[in-house]
C-alpha positions as CSV (number, residue, x, y, z in Angstrom):
1,M,0.0,0.0,0.0
2,Q,1.5,3.3,-1.1
3,L,0.6,6.3,1.1
4,S,1.8,8.7,-1.6
5,R,-1.2,8.0,-3.8
6,Q,-3.3,11.2,-3.2
7,D,-5.6,10.5,-6.1
8,E,-7.2,7.8,-4.1
9,P,-9.4,8.6,-1.0
10,L,-8.1,7.3,2.3
11,Y,-11.1,5.0,2.8
12,L,-10.5,3.3,-0.5
13,G,-7.0,2.5,0.7
14,L,-8.3,1.2,4.0
15,A,-10.9,-0.9,2.3
16,E,-8.2,-2.4,0.1
17,T,-6.1,-3.3,3.1
18,L,-9.1,-4.9,4.9
19,R,-10.0,-6.9,1.7
20,D,-6.4,-8.2,1.6
21,E,-6.6,-9.3,5.3
22,L,-10.1,-10.9,5.0
23,A,-9.0,-12.7,1.8
24,G,-7.0,-15.0,4.1
25,Y,-10.1,-16.1,6.0
26,Q,-12.4,-18.9,5.0
27,P,-16.1,-19.0,5.9
28,G,-16.5,-20.6,9.4
29,D,-13.0,-19.7,10.5
30,Y,-12.6,-18.1,14.0
31,L,-12.3,-14.4,13.7
32,P,-10.0,-12.7,16.3
33,A,-12.5,-9.9,16.8
34,E,-15.2,-12.2,18.0
């Protein structure tokens, strides 16, 4: 993730990061937040 990309809103960058993290989970897996 490049913080220098100002043409992209911050929330889009955060959503991209979350998508990458959640991509490692499979349905039914234990989520640390629960």
